[in-house]
Structure formats: structure tokens, C-alpha cells
MDAnalysis code that builds the backbone (N, CA, C; Angstrom):
import MDAnalysis as mda
import numpy as np

u = mda.Universe.empty(351, n_residues=117, atom_resindex=np.repeat(np.arange(117), 3), trajectory=True)
u.add_TopologyAttr("name", ["N", "CA", "C"] * 117)
u.add_TopologyAttr("resid", np.arange(1, 118))
u.add_TopologyAttr("resname", ["ASP", "GLU", "ASN", "LEU", "CYS", "GLY", "PRO", "ARG", "THR", "ASP", "PRO", "ASN", "ARG", "ALA", "GLU", "ASP", "CYS", "ASP", "PRO", "GLU", "ILE", "CYS", "ARG", "LEU", "PRO", "ASP", "CYS", "PHE", "CYS", "SER", "PRO", "THR", "SER", "THR", "LYS", "ILE", "PRO", "GLY", "ALA", "LEU", "ALA", "PRO", "SER", "ASP", "THR", "PRO", "GLN", "MET", "VAL", "MET", "ILE", "THR", "PHE", "ASP", "ASP", "ALA", "VAL", "ASN", "SER", "ASN", "ASN", "PHE", "ASP", "ILE", "TYR", "LYS", "ARG", "LEU", "PHE", "ASN", "GLY", "GLN", "ARG", "LYS", "ASN", "PRO", "ASN", "SER", "CYS", "ASP", "ILE", "HIS", "GLY", "THR", "PHE", "PHE", "VAL", "SER", "HIS", "LYS", "TYR", "THR", "ASN", "TYR", "SER", "MET", "VAL", "GLU", "GLU", "LEU", "TYR", "ARG", "VAL", "GLY", "HIS", "GLU", "ILE", "ALA", "THR", "HIS", "SER", "ILE", "THR", "HIS", "ASN", "ASN", "ASP"])
u.atoms.positions = np.array([
    [11.453, 15.554, -10.474],
    [12.563, 15.164, -9.689],
    [12.521, 13.517, -10.601],
    [11.957, 13.058, -10.700],
    [11.939, 11.133, -10.795],
    [12.896, 11.164, -12.195],
    [13.206, 11.696, -13.073],
    [13.302, 11.943, -14.403],
    [14.920, 12.480, -14.223],
    [15.560, 12.732, -13.275],
    [17.118, 13.634, -13.041],
    [17.591, 12.877, -11.830],
    [16.848, 11.884, -11.218],
    [17.790, 11.470, -9.659],
    [17.043, 10.010, -9.797],
    [17.979, 9.279, -8.697],
    [18.217, 8.139, -8.473],
    [17.834, 7.969, -7.081],
    [17.494, 6.623, -6.306],
    [17.260, 6.441, -5.368],
    [18.510, 7.313, -4.509],
    [19.973, 7.596, -5.007],
    [20.881, 7.695, -3.933],
    [20.946, 8.900, -3.943],
    [20.451, 9.414, -5.237],
    [20.974, 11.007, -5.401],
    [19.310, 12.026, -5.345],
    [18.498, 11.312, -4.740],
    [17.195, 12.037, -4.971],
    [17.220, 13.255, -3.799],
    [16.946, 14.675, -4.038],
    [16.932, 15.435, -3.110],
    [16.070, 15.279, -2.389],
    [15.079, 14.442, -2.312],
    [13.949, 14.862, -1.118],
    [13.578, 12.943, -1.133],
    [14.797, 12.494, -0.340],
    [14.952, 11.277, 0.011],
    [14.663, 11.275, 1.073],
    [14.572, 10.168, 2.002],
    [14.176, 10.425, 3.314],
    [15.562, 10.563, 3.457],
    [16.221, 10.975, 5.174],
    [17.674, 10.614, 5.509],
    [17.536, 9.206, 6.050],
    [19.161, 9.226, 5.963],
    [19.665, 7.863, 6.276],
    [19.204, 7.329, 8.025],
    [19.151, 6.572, 7.669],
    [18.619, 5.742, 9.006],
    [19.776, 5.853, 10.287],
    [19.931, 6.081, 11.290],
    [21.263, 5.832, 12.233],
    [20.254, 4.980, 13.501],
    [20.945, 3.779, 13.558],
    [20.939, 3.118, 14.142],
    [20.939, 3.428, 15.979],
    [22.183, 4.135, 15.947],
    [22.091, 4.966, 17.307],
    [20.953, 5.840, 17.647],
    [20.228, 6.289, 17.141],
    [19.036, 6.734, 17.408],
    [17.508, 6.020, 17.115],
    [17.451, 5.081, 16.058],
    [16.437, 4.586, 15.664],
    [16.387, 3.251, 16.417],
    [15.701, 3.405, 17.165],
    [15.679, 1.967, 17.968],
    [13.824, 1.290, 18.146],
    [13.568, -0.280, 18.089],
    [12.760, -0.743, 18.246],
    [12.140, -0.219, 19.764],
    [10.795, 0.218, 20.142],
    [9.489, -0.494, 19.007],
    [9.446, 0.543, 18.236],
    [9.783, 1.702, 18.781],
    [9.143, 2.951, 17.282],
    [9.765, 3.141, 15.985],
    [11.432, 2.206, 15.771],
    [12.078, 2.738, 14.973],
    [13.008, 1.798, 14.485],
    [13.304, 1.080, 13.182],
    [14.225, -0.413, 13.309],
    [14.896, 0.518, 11.872],
    [16.096, 0.352, 11.794],
    [16.968, 0.189, 10.797],
    [17.323, -0.853, 9.828],
    [17.625, -0.766, 8.541],
    [17.834, -2.139, 7.616],
    [18.344, -1.202, 6.508],
    [19.704, -1.318, 6.947],
    [20.326, -0.457, 5.344],
    [20.164, -1.388, 4.165],
    [20.276, -2.543, 4.344],
    [20.594, -3.089, 2.858],
    [18.797, -3.983, 2.579],
    [18.205, -3.882, 3.924],
    [16.451, -4.224, 3.327],
    [16.461, -5.447, 3.642],
    [17.628, -6.177, 4.606],
    [17.345, -7.450, 4.657],
    [17.473, -8.069, 6.283],
    [17.997, -7.228, 6.900],
    [17.888, -7.451, 8.591],
    [16.526, -7.511, 8.918],
    [16.308, -8.459, 9.276],
    [14.827, -8.590, 10.322],
    [14.541, -8.399, 11.551],
    [14.094, -7.670, 11.944],
    [13.854, -7.346, 13.782],
    [13.723, -8.716, 14.500],
    [14.503, -8.255, 15.566],
    [14.290, -9.657, 16.727],
    [15.107, -10.664, 15.911],
    [15.959, -10.776, 15.415],
    [16.953, -11.489, 14.871],
    [15.924, -12.746, 14.323],
    [14.988, -12.778, 13.804],
    [14.021, -13.656, 13.605],
    [14.526, -14.927, 12.123],
    [14.527, -15.755, 12.109],
    [15.109, -16.382, 10.773],
    [13.890, -16.172, 9.992],
    [14.120, -15.909, 8.528],
    [13.434, -15.382, 7.137],
    [11.979, -16.501, 7.444],
    [12.255, -17.890, 7.523],
    [11.306, -18.620, 7.738],
    [10.301, -18.504, 8.368],
    [10.906, -17.665, 10.058],
    [9.851, -17.866, 10.934],
    [8.928, -15.918, 10.951],
    [9.458, -15.712, 9.678],
    [9.285, -14.222, 9.817],
    [7.827, -13.734, 9.141],
    [6.867, -13.028, 9.284],
    [5.642, -13.417, 8.939],
    [5.939, -12.204, 7.589],
    [4.942, -12.900, 6.669],
    [5.147, -11.868, 4.857],
    [3.773, -10.905, 5.064],
    [4.018, -9.755, 4.269],
    [3.002, -9.398, 4.043],
    [3.044, -8.865, 3.029],
    [1.904, -8.733, 1.752],
    [1.381, -7.979, 0.668],
    [0.139, -6.917, 0.840],
    [1.140, -5.658, 0.645],
    [-0.144, -4.803, 0.079],
    [-0.396, -4.847, -0.970],
    [-1.998, -4.892, -1.378],
    [-2.380, -4.263, -2.564],
    [-3.353, -2.899, -2.444],
    [-2.449, -2.146, -3.361],
    [-3.283, -1.173, -3.413],
    [-3.551, -0.647, -4.732],
    [-3.986, 0.872, -4.942],
    [-5.021, 0.871, -6.459],
    [-5.367, 2.563, -5.486],
    [-4.839, 3.359, -7.380],
    [-5.347, 4.770, -7.232],
    [-6.132, 5.202, -8.383],
    [-7.149, 6.527, -7.832],
    [-7.360, 6.560, -8.756],
    [-8.871, 6.563, -8.660],
    [-9.722, 6.719, -9.488],
    [-11.281, 6.584, -9.560],
    [-11.427, 4.978, -9.626],
    [-12.890, 4.564, -9.023],
    [-13.435, 3.573, -8.984],
    [-14.606, 4.136, -9.743],
    [-14.576, 3.025, -10.916],
    [-15.961, 3.046, -11.526],
    [-16.073, 1.902, -12.549],
    [-17.082, 2.474, -13.861],
    [-17.303, 1.044, -14.468],
    [-16.122, 0.646, -14.937],
    [-15.196, 1.363, -15.109],
    [-13.593, 1.025, -16.254],
    [-13.398, -0.354, -15.126],
    [-13.388, -0.138, -14.161],
    [-12.209, -1.133, -13.092],
    [-12.996, -1.826, -11.963],
    [-14.424, -1.217, -11.776],
    [-14.793, -2.266, -10.547],
    [-15.057, -3.583, -10.897],
    [-15.140, -4.416, -12.503],
    [-15.243, -5.263, -12.535],
    [-13.977, -6.464, -12.305],
    [-13.035, -5.685, -12.907],
    [-11.799, -5.898, -12.079],
    [-11.278, -6.266, -10.701],
    [-11.523, -5.362, -9.958],
    [-11.704, -5.364, -8.476],
    [-12.113, -6.630, -7.629],
    [-13.763, -6.809, -8.591],
    [-14.709, -7.848, -7.880],
    [-14.019, -9.028, -8.751],
    [-13.799, -9.484, -9.736],
    [-12.893, -10.592, -9.723],
    [-11.643, -11.073, -9.385],
    [-10.615, -9.817, -8.873],
    [-9.781, -10.357, -8.068],
    [-9.825, -10.254, -6.798],
    [-10.873, -9.544, -6.253],
    [-11.187, -10.141, -4.506],
    [-12.544, -10.850, -4.673],
    [-12.686, -11.957, -5.387],
    [-13.630, -12.952, -5.708],
    [-13.765, -13.854, -4.565],
    [-13.555, -13.497, -3.051],
    [-13.477, -14.730, -2.038],
    [-12.712, -16.009, -2.086],
    [-12.177, -15.918, -3.335],
    [-11.290, -16.967, -3.551],
    [-9.848, -17.152, -3.258],
    [-9.110, -16.088, -2.938],
    [-8.080, -16.054, -2.891],
    [-7.926, -15.480, -1.040],
    [-7.043, -15.959, -0.488],
    [-7.411, -15.895, 0.982],
    [-5.860, -15.936, 1.660],
    [-5.955, -15.012, 3.194],
    [-4.938, -15.099, 4.047],
    [-4.402, -16.061, 4.322],
    [-3.187, -16.735, 5.097],
    [-2.898, -17.700, 5.411],
    [-4.205, -18.025, 6.935],
    [-4.983, -17.051, 7.307],
    [-5.963, -17.213, 8.182],
    [-7.392, -17.465, 7.675],
    [-7.176, -17.813, 6.586],
    [-8.632, -18.162, 5.462],
    [-9.360, -17.064, 5.774],
    [-9.145, -15.853, 5.834],
    [-9.782, -14.531, 5.323],
    [-9.361, -14.411, 4.095],
    [-10.474, -13.822, 3.525],
    [-10.487, -13.254, 2.340],
    [-9.200, -11.963, 2.180],
    [-8.991, -11.804, 1.294],
    [-7.649, -10.863, 0.660],
    [-8.664, -9.508, 0.644],
    [-7.838, -8.304, 0.886],
    [-8.250, -7.085, 0.941],
    [-7.530, -6.314, 0.175],
    [-8.054, -5.223, -0.140],
    [-7.208, -3.798, -0.591],
    [-7.340, -2.696, -0.103],
    [-6.897, -1.575, -0.229],
    [-6.595, -0.106, -0.182],
    [-6.540, 0.692, -1.187],
    [-7.932, 1.391, -1.264],
    [-8.315, 2.321, -2.254],
    [-8.088, 3.421, -1.949],
    [-6.846, 3.870, -2.626],
    [-6.820, 5.517, -2.822],
    [-7.664, 6.744, -4.209],
    [-8.469, 6.875, -3.323],
    [-9.677, 7.237, -4.508],
    [-9.429, 8.731, -4.355],
    [-9.613, 9.065, -5.871],
    [-9.783, 10.590, -6.240],
    [-10.867, 10.784, -6.946],
    [-11.329, 12.435, -6.525],
    [-13.119, 12.201, -6.892],
    [-13.330, 11.959, -8.124],
    [-12.412, 12.792, -8.540],
    [-13.066, 12.706, -10.442],
    [-13.223, 11.210, -10.869],
    [-14.610, 11.050, -11.621],
    [-14.697, 10.291, -12.259],
    [-15.057, 8.876, -11.479],
    [-15.593, 9.252, -10.115],
    [-15.246, 8.297, -9.079],
    [-16.906, 7.945, -8.994],
    [-17.149, 6.259, -8.836],
    [-18.587, 6.639, -8.560],
    [-18.623, 5.583, -7.039],
    [-19.217, 7.005, -6.489],
    [-19.354, 6.640, -4.795],
    [-20.231, 5.833, -4.101],
    [-20.994, 5.056, -5.391],
    [-21.833, 3.726, -5.170],
    [-20.339, 2.255, -4.671],
    [-20.040, 2.134, -5.825],
    [-19.046, 1.343, -5.963],
    [-18.223, 1.438, -4.553],
    [-17.483, 2.724, -4.126],
    [-16.972, 3.135, -3.373],
    [-17.455, 2.217, -1.906],
    [-18.540, 2.800, -1.587],
    [-19.191, 2.247, -0.823],
    [-19.664, 0.784, -0.694],
    [-19.485, 0.160, -2.028],
    [-19.862, -1.687, -1.953],
    [-18.331, -1.923, -1.864],
    [-17.197, -1.749, -1.848],
    [-15.910, -2.056, -1.910],
    [-15.732, -2.068, 0.062],
    [-16.102, -0.323, 0.452],
    [-15.793, -0.759, 2.103],
    [-16.629, -1.591, 2.317],
    [-17.969, -1.901, 1.957],
    [-18.880, -2.651, 2.603],
    [-18.214, -4.018, 2.571],
    [-17.636, -4.454, 1.537],
    [-17.186, -5.751, 2.187],
    [-15.865, -5.923, 2.191],
    [-15.607, -5.095, 2.927],
    [-14.418, -4.880, 3.868],
    [-12.647, -4.178, 3.515],
    [-12.945, -3.687, 2.149],
    [-11.732, -3.008, 2.160],
    [-11.410, -1.623, 2.646],
    [-10.256, -1.095, 2.222],
    [-9.591, 0.149, 3.258],
    [-10.060, 1.014, 1.968],
    [-10.910, 2.302, 2.470],
    [-10.547, 3.714, 1.578],
    [-9.587, 4.628, 2.040],
    [-8.977, 4.959, 1.358],
    [-8.340, 6.678, 1.422],
    [-8.686, 7.590, 0.599],
    [-8.096, 8.739, 0.938],
    [-8.404, 10.107, -0.138],
    [-6.986, 10.070, -0.783],
    [-7.318, 10.026, -1.823],
    [-5.762, 10.496, -2.989],
    [-5.836, 12.169, -3.143],
    [-7.182, 12.748, -3.752],
    [-7.228, 14.206, -3.931],
    [-8.145, 14.248, -4.349],
    [-8.292, 15.366, -4.552],
    [-10.023, 15.981, -5.455],
    [-9.572, 16.091, -6.602],
    [-8.600, 16.556, -7.353],
    [-8.458, 17.101, -8.447],
    [-7.536, 16.300, -9.042],
    [-6.463, 15.815, -8.460],
    [-5.526, 14.997, -9.225],
    [-4.469, 15.938, -9.680],
    [-4.296, 16.753, -9.603],
    [-3.577, 18.021, -10.611],
    [-2.664, 17.510, -10.445],
    [-1.712, 17.600, -11.364],
    [-0.284, 16.841, -11.715],
    [1.219, 17.844, -11.404],
    [0.385, 19.255, -11.304],
    [1.093, 20.014, -11.065],
    [1.451, 20.811, -9.897],
])
């Protein structure tokens, strides 16, 4: 589908948000992605950056993760930044995954086989 479709023509895209049905606190529509809930000013709106990684954790990438999450990058509350690792089974070193979890990262399942078909 990715090669044939765009964001407006993808047959698998989410339905358009209906602001008459979608209401806070359970739902929020922002057709342009610029509307802020509660009419907050952009300068008063908390910002979040999600850092995620896909696939195996092993000696090919573990040192990169250790350098990225070295304790020198902090959130505004002075806490260390963390990531979410969507781990696939194939080629994964589970001792390294356990270490990532031990230091506060979130671990999620990507797949067992990671088949592309």
C-alpha cells in the first residue's frame, strides 16, 4: 500500500475525526494538527519527544544506545531521557534487553519472526 497511496488516499487510513462525536477527555480532533486542547497558548503547552527503536538489540547497536542514553541528556525535570524498544526475537541479545529495562527504558514486543509478508 505504501507505494501506491498517500496520506489522503490510503485505503487503510484512519477515518476522519468527527468533532461532534470526538470530545475531551476521551478524544480530541485537530484536523490541521495545530489546534491545542483547552485553548492553551503554544508557549504554555508541554512538548514531548518519543524516542523509539525497532528490531533486535545486540552488539551491533547496544553501544549506540549506551552513548545516546548516557545520563547527560535530561528532561526538563532533570530526569534522564529514556526510549521505547520494540524488540523482535531474531538476533536479539536478551541480556542487553534486560539491561535496557533495568536502567528505565520501556520494552515492547515487535514480533517473533519479523516476516515482511
